[in-house]
TIMI-2910 file (N, C-alpha, C, CB; in pm, 1 decimal, decimal comma, always signed):
<rs>
+----------+----------+----------+----------+----------+----------+----------+----------+----------+----------+----------+----------+------+
!      n_x !      n_y !      n_z !     ca_x !     ca_y !     ca_z !      c_x !      c_y !      c_z !     cb_x !     cb_y !     cb_z ! resn !
+----------+----------+----------+----------+----------+----------+----------+----------+----------+----------+----------+----------+------+
!   -598,1 !   +826,2 !  -2156,9 !   -714,9 !   +896,2 !  -2111,3 !   -722,5 !  +1035,6 !  -2171,0 !   -715,7 !   +903,2 !  -1961,2 !  Unk !
!   -836,6 !  +1085,8 !  -2183,1 !   -862,2 !  +1223,0 !  -2234,7 !   -914,9 !  +1309,3 !  -2119,2 !   -966,6 !  +1221,1 !  -2355,7 !  Unk !
!   -891,4 !  +1441,6 !  -2133,2 !   -946,8 !  +1529,8 !  -2028,2 !  -1095,1 !  +1515,3 !  -2037,1 !   -902,4 !  +1681,2 !  -2044,6 !  Unk !
!  -1151,7 !  +1518,7 !  -1908,7 !  -1302,0 !  +1499,8 !  -1898,8 !  -1341,9 !  +1569,2 !  -1773,2 !  -1347,9 !  +1343,9 !  -1895,8 !  Unk !
!  -1429,6 !  +1661,1 !  -1775,0 !  -1477,6 !  +1732,2 !  -1653,9 !  -1363,4 !  +1788,2 !  -1581,7 !  -1556,9 !  +1641,5 !  -1561,2 !  Unk !
!  -1343,1 !  +1762,7 !  -1450,4 !  -1232,4 !  +1816,9 !  -1377,3 !  -1102,1 !  +1735,7 !  -1389,6 !  -1270,6 !  +1828,2 !  -1235,5 !  Unk !
!  -1110,2 !  +1625,6 !  -1455,9 !   -992,8 !  +1535,9 !  -1473,1 !   -909,4 !  +1584,7 !  -1597,5 !  -1041,0 !  +1381,9 !  -1492,5 !  Unk !
!   -781,4 !  +1593,1 !  -1576,3 !   -690,1 !  +1630,1 !  -1685,8 !   -564,3 !  +1533,6 !  -1671,1 !   -648,0 !  +1791,3 !  -1677,6 !  Unk !
!   -545,1 !  +1447,4 !  -1765,6 !   -434,4 !  +1351,8 !  -1752,4 !   -291,5 !  +1419,5 !  -1747,4 !   -440,8 !  +1253,2 !  -1871,0 !  Unk !
!   -283,5 !  +1544,3 !  -1782,6 !   -155,5 !  +1602,7 !  -1774,0 !   -118,8 !  +1629,9 !  -1624,2 !   -152,4 !  +1731,2 !  -1858,0 !  Unk !
!   -207,2 !  +1620,6 !  -1536,2 !   -174,1 !  +1629,2 !  -1388,6 !   -138,8 !  +1495,1 !  -1325,6 !   -292,8 !  +1688,3 !  -1311,1 !  Unk !
!   -134,1 !  +1393,4 !  -1402,9 !    -94,8 !  +1262,0 !  -1342,4 !    +61,3 !  +1263,8 !  -1320,3 !   -139,2 !  +1136,4 !  -1440,0 !  Unk !
!   +103,0 !  +1208,3 !  -1209,8 !   +251,1 !  +1199,3 !  -1181,0 !   +266,3 !  +1087,8 !  -1073,4 !   +313,9 !  +1344,9 !  -1127,3 !  Unk !
!   +386,0 !  +1048,4 !  -1049,1 !   +414,1 !   +954,8 !   -950,1 !   +388,2 !  +1014,5 !   -807,6 !   +556,3 !   +907,7 !   -966,4 !  Unk !
!   +343,6 !   +927,2 !   -715,3 !   +315,8 !   +980,1 !   -576,0 !   +434,9 !   +927,7 !   -491,3 !   +167,1 !   +928,1 !   -514,5 !  Unk !
!   +435,3 !   +980,0 !   -367,2 !   +532,6 !   +936,1 !   -268,2 !   +489,2 !   +793,6 !   -224,6 !   +540,4 !  +1038,1 !   -143,6 !  Unk !
!   +590,5 !   +719,5 !   -174,4 !   +564,6 !   +583,0 !   -130,5 !   +478,6 !   +576,6 !    -11,5 !   +689,5 !   +513,0 !   -102,5 !  Unk !
!   +396,6 !   +467,2 !     +2,3 !   +313,1 !   +441,3 !   +106,6 !   +319,3 !   +290,7 !   +133,7 !   +174,9 !   +491,2 !    +77,0 !  Unk !
!   +311,8 !   +254,8 !   +260,4 !   +305,8 !   +107,9 !   +299,2 !   +190,4 !    +90,0 !   +397,3 !   +444,7 !    +56,9 !   +366,3 !  Unk !
!   +136,2 !    -32,5 !   +403,5 !    +25,8 !    -64,1 !   +499,0 !    +47,3 !   -198,2 !   +542,2 !   -115,3 !    -49,4 !   +439,7 !  Unk !
!    +45,0 !   -227,3 !   +674,3 !    +58,8 !   -362,9 !   +731,4 !    -51,0 !   -370,3 !   +838,4 !   +208,1 !   -390,7 !   +793,3 !  Unk !
!   -127,8 !   -479,6 !   +833,6 !   -227,5 !   -500,6 !   +934,8 !   -253,9 !   -656,5 !   +936,0 !   -361,7 !   -413,3 !   +904,3 !  Unk !
!   -310,0 !   -701,0 !  +1056,6 !   -354,0 !   -840,0 !  +1059,1 !   -500,7 !   -844,2 !  +1019,2 !   -332,1 !   -904,4 !  +1199,9 !  Unk !
!   -539,2 !   -917,5 !   +930,6 !   -674,5 !   -919,5 !   +873,3 !   -780,8 !   -936,4 !   +983,8 !   -687,0 !  -1034,1 !   +768,8 !  Unk !
!   -743,0 !  -1001,2 !  +1086,8 !   -848,7 !  -1028,8 !  +1193,3 !   -823,5 !   -939,6 !  +1314,5 !   -847,5 !  -1183,2 !  +1239,2 !  Unk !
!   -740,3 !   -838,5 !  +1299,0 !   -717,7 !   -743,2 !  +1409,4 !   -624,8 !   -789,8 !  +1520,8 !   -847,0 !   -708,9 !  +1469,6 !  Unk !
!   -549,3 !   -900,0 !  +1502,4 !   -464,7 !   -952,2 !  +1606,2 !   -345,7 !   -860,3 !  +1622,7 !   -420,4 !  -1095,4 !  +1574,8 !  Unk !
!   -323,6 !   -822,3 !  +1750,4 !   -211,1 !   -733,2 !  +1780,4 !    -82,9 !   -814,8 !  +1787,3 !   -234,3 !   -656,3 !  +1913,6 !  Unk !
!    +23,5 !   -763,3 !  +1724,2 !   +156,0 !   -839,6 !  +1716,3 !   +268,6 !   -744,1 !  +1702,7 !   +159,9 !   -939,9 !  +1595,4 !  Unk !
!   +375,9 !   -768,5 !  +1768,3 !   +491,0 !   -686,1 !  +1747,9 !   +552,5 !   -709,6 !  +1608,9 !   +592,6 !   -712,6 !  +1856,8 !  Unk !
!   +522,0 !   -821,7 !  +1549,6 !   +571,5 !   -847,7 !  +1408,1 !   +508,5 !   -746,4 !  +1310,7 !   +535,3 !   -997,3 !  +1360,8 !  Unk !
!   +390,5 !   -703,0 !  +1340,1 !   +335,3 !   -590,2 !  +1257,8 !   +414,4 !   -464,3 !  +1266,2 !   +195,4 !   -558,8 !  +1299,1 !  Unk !
!   +463,6 !   -435,4 !  +1383,1 !   +547,7 !   -311,6 !  +1399,8 !   +678,4 !   -325,8 !  +1333,7 !   +571,3 !   -278,6 !  +1546,3 !  Unk !
!   +743,3 !   -454,6 !  +1342,1 !   +865,5 !   -479,3 !  +1264,6 !   +846,1 !   -462,7 !  +1119,1 !   +916,9 !   -614,6 !  +1290,2 !  Unk !
!   +737,4 !   -520,1 !  +1065,6 !   +703,7 !   -504,4 !   +917,7 !   +684,2 !   -361,5 !   +878,3 !   +575,4 !   -581,9 !   +881,2 !  Unk !
!   +613,9 !   -285,5 !   +963,5 !   +601,5 !   -145,3 !   +928,8 !   +724,7 !    -64,0 !   +924,4 !   +515,0 !    -84,3 !  +1017,9 !  Unk !
!   +813,4 !    -93,4 !  +1012,5 !   +950,1 !    -30,9 !  +1017,0 !  +1028,1 !    -72,5 !   +896,5 !  +1028,3 !    -70,9 !  +1146,2 !  Unk !
!  +1014,4 !   -194,4 !   +851,1 !  +1085,9 !   -241,1 !   +732,6 !  +1033,7 !   -169,1 !   +614,3 !  +1073,0 !   -391,9 !   +713,5 !  Unk !
!   +902,6 !   -146,3 !   +605,0 !   +845,3 !    -70,5 !   +493,3 !   +911,6 !    +68,0 !   +489,0 !   +688,6 !    -57,8 !   +507,7 !  Unk !
!   +914,4 !   +133,8 !   +605,1 !   +980,4 !   +272,7 !   +606,6 !  +1122,1 !   +273,4 !   +558,7 !   +980,0 !   +331,5 !   +747,8 !  Unk !
!  +1192,8 !   +169,1 !   +603,5 !  +1329,3 !   +158,9 !   +565,8 !  +1349,5 !   +137,5 !   +408,7 !  +1391,2 !    +44,1 !   +645,0 !  Unk !
!  +1258,4 !    +65,4 !   +357,7 !  +1269,5 !    +25,8 !   +208,4 !  +1209,5 !   +126,3 !   +118,9 !  +1200,2 !   -109,2 !   +179,4 !  Unk !
!  +1128,9 !   +221,7 !   +169,6 !  +1070,8 !   +319,1 !    +72,8 !  +1175,4 !   +429,1 !    +46,7 !   +934,1 !   +382,7 !   +128,6 !  Unk !
!  +1225,0 !   +432,9 !    -78,1 !  +1322,0 !   +537,4 !   -117,2 !  +1258,1 !   +677,7 !   -134,6 !  +1390,3 !   +496,5 !   -248,3 !  Unk !
!  +1136,8 !   +680,2 !   -180,4 !  +1071,1 !   +806,4 !   -207,2 !   +958,5 !   +828,2 !   -110,5 !  +1020,3 !   +811,7 !   -349,2 !  Unk !
!   +977,1 !   +906,6 !     -3,5 !   +879,6 !   +941,9 !    +90,2 !   +872,6 !  +1086,7 !   +105,3 !   +903,9 !   +879,0 !   +216,0 !  Unk !
!   +810,9 !  +1152,8 !    +17,1 !   +799,7 !  +1300,9 !    +30,7 !   +930,4 !  +1371,8 !    +41,6 !   +718,8 !  +1335,6 !   +149,9 !  Unk !
!   +968,3 !  +1412,1 !   +166,8 !  +1082,9 !  +1494,8 !   +179,0 !  +1212,7 !  +1417,2 !   +208,4 !  +1058,2 !  +1594,2 !   +284,6 !  Unk !
!  +1211,2 !  +1293,4 !   +189,5 !  +1339,5 !  +1204,7 !   +214,6 !  +1449,5 !  +1265,5 !   +135,5 !  +1321,0 !  +1046,3 !   +169,5 !  Unk !
!  +1561,2 !  +1280,9 !   +202,5 !  +1681,7 !  +1331,1 !   +134,7 !  +1692,7 !  +1481,1 !   +118,7 !  +1689,7 !  +1271,7 !     +2,7 !  Unk !
!  +1579,6 !  +1552,6 !   +152,4 !  +1577,5 !  +1701,5 !   +137,7 !  +1680,1 !  +1767,3 !   +228,0 !  +1436,8 !  +1758,1 !   +170,5 !  Unk !
!  +1697,8 !  +1705,9 !   +341,0 !  +1801,5 !  +1753,8 !   +436,1 !  +1860,8 !  +1637,2 !   +504,8 !  +1744,5 !  +1852,8 !   +540,0 !  Unk !
!  +1981,0 !  +1605,1 !   +483,7 !  +2044,2 !  +1491,6 !   +546,4 !  +2045,4 !  +1491,4 !   +691,5 !  +2175,2 !  +1480,2 !   +502,7 !  Unk !
!  +2033,4 !  +1607,7 !   +758,1 !  +2036,4 !  +1611,4 !   +899,5 !  +1901,5 !  +1606,0 !   +973,4 !  +2105,1 !  +1728,8 !   +937,1 !  Unk !
!  +1799,2 !  +1607,5 !   +892,3 !  +1666,6 !  +1608,4 !   +947,2 !  +1590,0 !  +1478,7 !   +895,4 !  +1591,5 !  +1743,5 !   +905,8 !  Unk !
!  +1490,6 !  +1435,4 !   +972,2 !  +1399,0 !  +1334,7 !   +932,2 !  +1301,5 !  +1389,1 !   +833,0 !  +1328,6 !  +1278,3 !  +1049,3 !  Unk !
!  +1220,7 !  +1292,8 !   +771,1 !  +1121,1 !  +1337,4 !   +677,2 !   +979,4 !  +1335,3 !   +730,9 !  +1128,3 !  +1255,1 !   +556,7 !  Unk !
!   +968,9 !  +1302,1 !   +862,2 !   +834,0 !  +1303,3 !   +925,4 !   +764,0 !  +1172,7 !   +909,8 !   +747,2 !  +1412,7 !   +866,6 !  Unk !
!   +820,0 !  +1075,9 !   +825,2 !   +750,6 !   +943,1 !   +810,6 !   +748,6 !   +870,8 !   +943,3 !   +821,2 !   +852,9 !   +702,9 !  Unk !
!   +650,7 !   +790,4 !   +962,9 !   +643,4 !   +718,7 !  +1082,7 !   +533,6 !   +609,6 !  +1070,1 !   +617,1 !   +814,1 !  +1198,7 !  Unk !
!   +496,3 !   +550,5 !  +1183,7 !   +390,9 !   +444,8 !  +1182,0 !   +284,5 !   +482,0 !  +1286,4 !   +452,5 !   +299,5 !  +1212,9 !  Unk !
!   +168,1 !   +443,0 !  +1259,9 !    +50,2 !   +465,8 !  +1353,7 !    +17,4 !   +334,7 !  +1413,5 !    -78,6 !   +526,5 !  +1280,1 !  Unk !
!    +19,2 !   +327,3 !  +1545,4 !     -4,8 !   +202,9 !  +1616,4 !   -108,3 !   +226,1 !  +1720,3 !   +122,3 !   +148,0 !  +1678,7 !  Unk !
!   -168,1 !   +112,1 !  +1771,3 !   -266,9 !   +118,7 !  +1884,8 !   -181,2 !   +132,3 !  +2009,3 !   -365,2 !    -13,2 !  +1893,0 !  Unk !
!   -234,4 !   +198,8 !  +2109,1 !   -166,1 !   +210,7 !  +2239,3 !   -164,2 !    +72,9 !  +2299,5 !   -237,1 !   +314,5 !  +2335,6 !  Unk !
!    -46,3 !    +23,6 !  +2338,2 !    -33,1 !   -103,5 !  +2405,1 !    -76,1 !   -101,3 !  +2549,5 !   +105,4 !   -149,1 !  +2396,8 !  Unk !
!   -201,8 !    -96,9 !  +2574,2 !   -254,0 !    -68,5 !  +2708,7 !   -195,4 !   -162,3 !  +2812,8 !   -406,1 !    -79,4 !  +2709,9 !  Unk !
!   -202,3 !   -292,0 !  +2789,4 !   -150,6 !   -392,2 !  +2889,2 !     -4,7 !   -367,1 !  +2922,1 !   -166,2 !   -537,7 !  +2835,4 !  Unk !
!    +75,7 !   -337,5 !  +2822,2 !   +222,0 !   -311,3 !  +2841,6 !   +237,8 !   -187,6 !  +2929,0 !   +297,1 !   -290,6 !  +2702,5 !  Unk !
!   +170,1 !    -70,6 !  +2889,4 !   +182,1 !    +52,6 !  +2964,9 !   +138,2 !    +32,3 !  +3103,2 !   +104,5 !   +162,5 !  +2902,9 !  Unk !
!    +22,8 !    -42,3 !  +3120,9 !    -34,8 !    -62,4 !  +3258,7 !    +62,5 !   -133,6 !  +3348,3 !   -166,7 !   -143,6 !  +3253,2 !  Unk !
!   +127,3 !   -237,2 !  +3291,7 !   +223,7 !   -323,4 !  +3370,4 !   +350,1 !   -240,6 !  +3404,4 !   +265,2 !   -456,0 !  +3286,7 !  Unk !
!   +395,2 !   -160,9 !  +3311,2 !   +512,5 !    -81,9 !  +3330,6 !   +489,6 !    +25,2 !  +3435,8 !   +555,4 !    -20,5 !  +3201,0 !  Unk !
!   +372,7 !    +88,7 !  +3427,1 !   +344,0 !   +195,3 !  +3526,6 !   +319,2 !   +140,3 !  +3666,1 !   +222,7 !   +276,7 !  +3483,2 !  Unk !
!   +264,0 !    +23,3 !  +3677,3 !   +241,2 !    -40,3 !  +3802,1 !   +378,7 !    -67,6 !  +3874,7 !   +160,9 !   -171,2 !  +3779,0 !  Unk !
!   +482,7 !    -94,1 !  +3795,2 !   +616,8 !   -119,5 !  +3853,6 !   +670,2 !    +10,3 !  +3914,7 !   +717,3 !   -174,5 !  +3744,4 !  Unk !
!   +616,5 !   +125,8 !  +3866,5 !   +655,9 !   +256,5 !  +3928,6 !   +553,8 !   +308,7 !  +4034,6 !   +671,8 !   +363,8 !  +3816,8 !  Unk !
!   +455,5 !   +219,2 !  +4060,4 !   +350,7 !   +258,5 !  +4158,8 !   +247,5 !   +350,9 !  +4104,4 !   +412,4 !   +323,2 !  +4277,0 !  Unk !
!   +229,0 !   +357,3 !  +3972,7 !   +132,8 !   +444,9 !  +3916,2 !    +18,5 !   +358,5 !  +3854,3 !   +200,0 !   +538,4 !  +3810,8 !  Unk !
!   -100,3 !   +394,6 !  +3883,0 !   -225,9 !   +331,1 !  +3835,0 !   -277,4 !   +409,3 !  +3722,2 !   -333,0 !   +321,0 !  +3945,0 !  Unk !
!   -293,0 !   +351,7 !  +3602,7 !   -351,0 !   +430,0 !  +3489,2 !   -499,3 !   +436,0 !  +3496,5 !   -311,0 !   +370,5 !  +3355,1 !  Unk !
!   -560,1 !   +530,4 !  +3449,7 !   -712,7 !   +544,5 !  +3429,9 !   -747,6 !   +437,7 !  +3322,4 !   -759,4 !   +701,8 !  +3378,9 !  Unk !
!   -876,7 !   +416,9 !  +3300,1 !   -928,6 !   +322,0 !  +3199,8 !   -876,8 !   +355,0 !  +3063,6 !  -1080,8 !   +321,6 !  +3197,8 !  Unk !
!   -860,6 !   +248,7 !  +2972,8 !   -810,4 !   +278,9 !  +2837,1 !   -893,0 !   +382,4 !  +2768,7 !   -806,9 !   +154,8 !  +2752,2 !  Unk !
!   -826,9 !   +467,7 !  +2697,3 !   -885,1 !   +576,5 !  +2631,8 !   -899,4 !   +706,7 !  +2706,3 !  -1007,4 !   +537,1 !  +2589,3 !  Unk !
!   -854,1 !   +703,3 !  +2839,2 !   -863,0 !   +814,6 !  +2924,8 !   -733,1 !   +870,9 !  +2960,0 !   -933,0 !   +781,0 !  +3041,5 !  Unk !
!   -626,1 !   +827,4 !  +2904,6 !   -494,3 !   +872,8 !  +2939,4 !   -416,1 !   +909,5 !  +2806,9 !   -419,3 !   +761,2 !  +3023,4 !  Unk !
+----------+----------+----------+----------+----------+----------+----------+----------+----------+----------+----------+----------+------+
</rs>
């Protein structure tokens, strides 16, 4: 490619690793969490990975709040949660 407008091919370089796991129909499953953690484990290059052997690199996963699980666990402790999205 040639430089054109704001694009300059000399700025092209490898990016840090990224992974994405989802159920195409939005089904919630713990298997999705397991697969997301496997992605994190297998990505050798994630930004600051290896920069400090004693610290994490900030990588993680984004999940939906498991409302039914939280609600059941809190009820065991005598706590009633407000409606989803309000806690």
